[in-house]
N, C-alpha and C positions, 0 to 999 in steps of 0.2 A: 697304868700301862704307858710305855713310851712309844715305841714303834711297833712294827709287826714283822715277824720273820716269815717271808713269803715262800711258797713252794718254788723249788729250783733257784734259790738265791745265788748259789755258786755257779757261775757260767764261764765260758771260754771266749777269748778273742783271738782271731787269726788274721794274717795277711790275706788279702784277696787273691794273691798269686797262688795260694794253697788250693784254690779251686782247680788249678790247671794240671796238677801232678798226680791225679788219681787218689788223693787223700780222702776226700769226702765222697766215698762210694759205699753203697750198701754192703758190698762184700768185704769191706775193711772191718773184719769181725772184732778185732781188739779195740778199735776206736769206738765202734757201736757199743761194745760192752762197757768201756770206760765211761761213756756218756750215760748209759742206762743205769749204771751203779749210783750215779748222783741223782737219779730221778729226772723227770721232765724239767728241762732248763732252756736257757737261751744262749746260742752261740752267735757272736758278732763276727762278720766277715768283711774286712775292709782294711783299716790301718794305713801305713805309709804307702803300701803297694797299690792301693786304690788310685793313687795319683798318677800311675802309669798304665792303669788297666784300660783296655780298649774292648768294646763289644764287637766281636767278629763271629756272627752266628755259626759259621762253618768250622770254627776252631775245634781242634781235637786235643786230647790229653798229650802231654809231653812226657818224657822218660822220668821215672821215679827219681827223686833227688835233684831234679832240675825244675825250673818254672818258666812260664811264659807270661807276657803281658796281655795276651789275647784270651778272652773269656767268651765261650760260645754256648750253644744250646746243649751240647753233650754234657758240659760241666754243670749246668743248671739242672738238667734232668737228673744227674747223679746226686747232686746236693738234695734235691727234692726227695729222692729215694732214701738217701742216708737219713735225713731228718725224720722221715716216716718210720724207718727202722729203729731209730733211737728214741722216738717220741719227743723230739726237741723242736724248738722254733729258732728262727734266724733273724738277726738284724743284718740286712744286706745293704752294702754301700755302693754308691755310684760315683764315678769320677766327675770332678768339676774343674779339672786343670787341662793344660795343653789344648788340644783341638776339641775338647769336650764342649757340648752345648746342652741347653735344656732339652733340645730335641734328641740328642744322642742318648741322654739319660732316659727319656720317656720311651724311646725305641727299645732300649734294653729291658726296661721294666714291663713293656707290653708282652715280653716273653716270660720274664721272671715272676711277675705278680700272679698270673693264673697258674703257672707251673708250681710255685711253692704253696699257693692256696693258703689254708689256715696255718701252715707252718711258717708263714712270713709274719714276724712280730712287728717289724717296722723297716722303713728304708732310711738309710743314713746318707747324707750328702757330703762327699769329700772326707777329709780327715784333718782335724786340728787347724781350722781356718785362721786362727791367730798367728800361725807360723807361715802363712802364704806370702806375706810381704806384698800384698796387693791392696791398693788404697781403698777400693770399693768392694772388698771381698764380702762384706755383709749384704750389700744389695744383690751381688751375684748369687749368694746362697739363697736369698729371699726369692729370686726369680726361679731357681730350681724347685724350691719348696712349693711355690705357687703352681708351677707347671705339673708337678707330681700330684698335688691335691686336685687339680682340675681334671687330669687324665684318670686318676684313680681315687675317687672321693672316699672310698672306704679303707684306703691304705694309710697307715700311720707313718708320720715323718718323725725321725729321731734326730736330735741335735742339741747343742751345736758341737759336742765332742771336742771341747777346747782343751788344749794341752796346759794343764795345771793352773792357768791364770783365772782364779775364781772371780775376780772383779770383772774381767772381760766377759766371762761366761754369764754372770748374773745380769750385767747390762744388756747383753745380747738377748737373753731370755726375756727380759722385761720389754725389749723392743719388738720381739718376734713371738710373743706369747701365743697369738692366735694361729700361727703356722706350725708350732711345735706340739706334737702329741705325746712325745716321750723325751724327757730331758736326759742327755748323756753328758758325762764329764770324764776327763782323764786325770789319773793320779799316779805319781811315782814319788817315792820317799826322797829321791835324789838321783844323781847320775852316776852310773858305774865309772870306776876309774878316778873318782874325785875323793876329796877328804870326807865328804858326807857319807860315802858308801861303806859304812862300818856296821859291824854286828850290833854294837851298842845302840846305834840310831834305829836299827830295825826293831830291836827288842823293847825300846822305850817308845811307845806309840806316839807318833807325830801329833801334836795338838791340832794341826791343820785338818786332821781327819774329822774331828768333831766340828770345828768352826766351818769347814767347807760343807759338811753335811747339813749343818743348820742353815747356811746361806742358800743351798740348793732347795732345801725343804721350803724355805720362805718364798723363793722364786716360784716354785711349783704351786704353792698355795695362793699367792698373790695373783698369778696368771691362770689359775684354775686349770692346770694341765693334767688331763685325765690319767695319763700313763705314769705319773710320778717321775722320780729320777733314779737313774742307775749309773754306776761307774762303768761306762761302755768300754774303756780300756784302762787297765791299771796293773801294776805289779810293784815289786820291791824297788829296784833301781833301774832307771831307763838306760837305753843302749844295751838292752838284752841281759842286764843283770850283772851282779858282782860274783865272780867265781868263788866258791867256798862259803858263800852267805846265801845268795839267792837260790842256790840249788841244795841247801842244807835244811836240817830239821827246823832251824830258826825261822825259815820262810813259812813253814806250816803254822807255827805258833803265831807269827806276825799276821798271817792270812786270816786266822780265826779272830784275832783281836780286831783287825780291820773290818771284816765282814760283820761281826756282831756289834761293834761300835756304831757303824754307819746304819745298820738295820734299826738300831735303837732310835735313830733320828728320822726314819721314814724311807730310807733307800729301798728300792724294790729288787736290787740285785747288783752283782759285780761280775765283770768279765776279765778274768786273768789272762794277760796276753802271752802268747807263745808262738812257736813255729819251728822250722827246720831249715834244711840246706837251701841256699840260693834265694832267701827271702830277706827283704829289708836290709840290703847291704851285706848279708852274710854270704859272701861269694865263695862257692866251693867248686872244685873240679868234680866231675861225676864220680859217684862212689865214695867220696870223702864226706864224713859227717860233721867234722869239726874244723871250722875254717877261721876267717878273719873276725867274725862276730857271732860266735855261737849263742843260742838262746839259753843262757844259764838259768833264767828265771822261769822257763817253760814248765807248766804243771804236768805235761806229758812229754816224755823223751821220745824222739823219733829218729830213725835213720832211713834214708831213701823212701820217704813218704809213708813209712809204716811205724806205728807205735811200738816201742821196744820196752817201755817201763813207765810206771807211775812215779813221778818225781815226789820228793817230800811235800811240796806245796799241795799236791793232789790230796794227800791225806788230811790236810786241814779242811779242804773243800768237802771231803767225804764225811768228816766228823760233823760239820755244820749241816750237811744234808741229812744226817741221822737224828737231828734234834726235832724234826717235825716242823710244823708251822704253828704260829700262834702269836699272841701279844707278847711283847717283851716287857718285863717288869724292871723297874729301877733296882739295881743291885749294888751293894757296897762290899768291898773286900778290904779287910785290914790285916796286914801281916808285917807291921813295922816298916822297915825299909825294903822288904822283899818285893821283887817285881811279880806281883800276883794280880790277876784280873779275873773278874767273875761276871757272868751273864745269865739271865733267866728267861726262859720261854714257857708259856702256858698253853700246851697243845689242847685240842678239842676233847681229848679223851679224859681230861681231868687230872692228868699227872702234872708234876712240876719238873722241868728239865733245867738243870744248872750246869754250865760249863765253867771250869776253872782252868786258867792258863798260867803255868808257872814258867816265867821267862828267866829264872835264875839258872846259871850254868852248873852250879854244884850244890845248891841248898834245897833240900826237900822240905815240905811243910805238911804237918798233920792238921787238916782243916776241919773245923766244925761249921756245918752249914745249917743256918736257921731257915727252914722252909716257910715258916709263918703259919703253918697248920699242922695238925697231927699227922705223923708219918706211920704208915703200916708196913711199908716195904721200901727198900732203896737198893739200886744197883749202880755199878760204875763200869765204864768202858774207857780204856786209856789209849791215848796217842803218845807214842814215845819212841826213842831211838838211843843210840850209844852216847850222843852228846849234842849240844846245840849246833855244832858244825859238822855233824855226821851227814853224809850224802847218801848213805845206804844203811840198811838194817832198821828202817823205820817200820813200825807196825801200828795198826789200829785194831783194837780187840784182840791183841796178842798175835796178830796175823798180818803178813804183808799182802798187798794187792799184787796178784800175779800179772806177768806181762800180757797175758791174754784177756785181762780185765775181769778175771774171776777173783772172788774174795770170800773166804769162809771164816768169819770171826768166831772166836770161842765164846762160850756163854759168859755174860757179864759177871763181874764180881759182886757178891752180896755184901752190902755195907751194914754196919751196926747203926742203930737209931734209937732215940729215946725222946718221947714227947714230940716236939717240933723240930728236933735237930738230927742231923746225920753226920757221922764221923767218917772222914775219907783221907787217906794218905795221898799227897800230890808230890810225886818225885820231882827232882830238878829236871829242867828241860822237858816238860811234858804238859799235856792237856788231859783233863778228865771230864767225861760226859756222865753226869749223875741223873738218874731218873728216879724220882720219889713219888710214891703213891700214898 
């Protein structure tokens, strides 16, 4: 076995400003349903907008599609109710910029910690401290972590949530090992609008995914960090994604490759970033959903603080959630020069679950899978769409996820098998989830 695929591996990340617009409320039925479909997971609330957030206990919700910097008790109450309805946990971030102090953080958490209760996975401090351009930022972070640990001894602190710089992150972790309970790191394949933001770069998995996973796993092991490591914020291309790629079927296949590769090296989860109007520089007049910086990479599409559809990336998250949990086995795929990747999980029920991702735009493959033990039955569920660059028409189990978060997949296909092997067609631009018994 390599790593372990944990329950709720595929999670979300959102701007803290999303607390203010009535998004995280128990009555947001479609959002609750979309979360529940993935099973119990972890949502991270923070990102760039935490840097301007202010704890104002009396703050109330603002109009849908707008946001505020003020977060108060009403928003935290609603978040607690939402998490209970969805059966998810949250990583909740506090500000460490501007007029923020360790005391303002502790004051906010004096309300948040008991209110979220067991739904609070960890507290995160600030966002991407390597970008703060403050000489003593590490010692400032440390003072917050110490204050939080002192005030709330049983509350986990997550960090450092560094933007991409793995050396900065591992050095920080090695220096702060005793104050970090859950390691978080941020990853993007490149930046939208640059020459890196191509379809080819997304479909050919970045070698840094493996090397950074190994570095984080080593840092966790060396410092005996109980919570392990997770990708607290990540997605395809930063600055909200590349239109036509980050919001296409390609992103779902990339997402599966990213999740299962990093799970193989010990990651405990990923948080795909997303959002809506008036967040993180995406400035919109009220009622307008697409403005200066739309969230092309968001796994959930939203207008006026309501979910309107599952984006292609969500289907990749859903496929991984259907694999179950278990040890990951070392798996090799050989298909000549074809862009084919394979992953194996061994759930507790004794089955063997194999996922094959075909990143070829137009070449299908007839795969023979050696399970390594006698096969008595085998089935297949497909994730597919019209093309790698298709933004609609995506299905899992031959069925789309409905805007209300319902999904009624068809019965899996039965596969032919002989001895230890299973035969399965893998169309171009698709992923297949094979369950062998």
